[in-house]
C-alpha positions as CSV (number, residue, x, y, z in Angstrom):
1,M,-29.6,15.5,-3.6
2,Y,-25.9,15.1,-4.1
3,N,-23.5,17.7,-2.9
4,V,-20.1,18.7,-4.3
5,T,-18.2,16.5,-1.9
6,E,-20.2,13.4,-3.1
7,F,-19.4,14.2,-6.7
8,K,-15.7,14.6,-5.9
9,I,-15.7,11.3,-4.1
10,C,-17.5,9.6,-7.0
11,D,-15.0,11.1,-9.5
12,R,-12.1,9.9,-7.4
13,V,-13.4,6.4,-7.1
14,E,-14.1,6.2,-10.9
15,K,-10.5,7.4,-11.6
16,M,-9.2,4.7,-9.3
17,R,-11.4,2.1,-11.0
18,L,-10.1,3.1,-14.5
19,N,-6.6,3.1,-13.2
20,S,-7.0,-0.4,-11.8
21,I,-8.4,-1.6,-15.2
22,K,-5.3,-0.1,-17.0
23,E,-2.9,-1.7,-14.5
24,I,-4.5,-5.1,-14.8
25,S,-4.6,-4.9,-18.6
26,E,-0.9,-4.2,-18.6
27,E,0.3,-6.6,-15.9
28,A,-1.9,-9.7,-16.1
29,S,-0.6,-12.1,-18.7
30,D,-3.9,-13.7,-19.3
31,I,-5.6,-10.3,-19.9
32,R,-2.7,-9.2,-22.2
33,Q,-3.2,-12.4,-24.2
34,D,-6.9,-11.8,-24.5
35,N,-6.2,-8.3,-25.7
36,E,-3.8,-9.6,-28.3
37,D,-6.4,-12.2,-29.4
38,L,-9.1,-9.6,-29.6
39,A,-6.9,-7.4,-31.8
40,M,-6.2,-10.3,-34.1
41,L,-9.9,-11.3,-34.3
42,K,-10.8,-7.7,-35.1
43,I,-8.6,-7.7,-38.1
44,I,-10.0,-11.0,-39.3
45,Y,-13.6,-9.8,-38.7
46,E,-13.0,-6.6,-40.7
47,H,-11.9,-8.7,-43.7
48,L,-14.9,-11.1,-43.6
49,Q,-17.2,-10.9,-46.6
50,L,-20.5,-10.1,-44.8
51,S,-23.6,-8.4,-46.0
52,D,-24.5,-5.1,-44.3
53,H,-27.3,-6.8,-42.4
54,D,-25.1,-9.6,-41.2
55,R,-22.4,-7.2,-40.1
56,A,-24.9,-5.1,-38.3
57,V,-26.2,-8.1,-36.4
58,V,-22.7,-9.2,-35.4
59,D,-21.8,-5.6,-34.4
60,D,-24.9,-5.3,-32.3
61,Y,-24.1,-8.6,-30.6
62,I,-20.5,-7.6,-29.9
63,F,-21.6,-4.2,-28.6
64,C,-24.1,-5.9,-26.2
65,L,-21.5,-8.2,-24.9
66,K,-19.0,-5.3,-24.3
67,S,-21.7,-3.1,-22.7
68,R,-22.8,-5.9,-20.4
69,A,-19.2,-6.7,-19.4
70,Q,-18.5,-3.0,-18.7
71,R,-21.6,-2.7,-16.5
72,M,-20.7,-5.9,-14.6
73,E,-17.2,-4.7,-14.1
74,Q,-18.4,-1.5,-12.6
75,H,-20.8,-3.2,-10.3
76,I,-18.2,-5.7,-9.2
77,Y,-15.6,-3.0,-8.5
78,Y,-18.0,-0.9,-6.4
79,A,-19.3,-4.0,-4.5
80,G,-15.7,-4.9,-3.7
81,M,-15.0,-1.4,-2.5
82,M,-18.1,-1.5,-0.3
83,D,-17.0,-4.9,1.1
84,S,-13.6,-3.4,1.9
85,V,-15.3,-0.4,3.7
86,N,-17.5,-2.7,5.7
87,L,-14.6,-4.8,7.0
């Protein structure tokens, strides 16, 4: 069972992770470029003439990619933290 201290540590680590993501998104030129490309592609996608079924398939595919990337990002971040602690 988790105690209050463990929850506070988890909350602090999660805040650090999210802050790292924000900093990288703002500072890394390749990530900034990807973000700009995604914004442009989103506008193009919204104007495509797709049936409701086709749009749902594409939306599900995009959601799955994003969800997987977010889970991988979390696992990689926490694995990196554990590696640092174990040094």
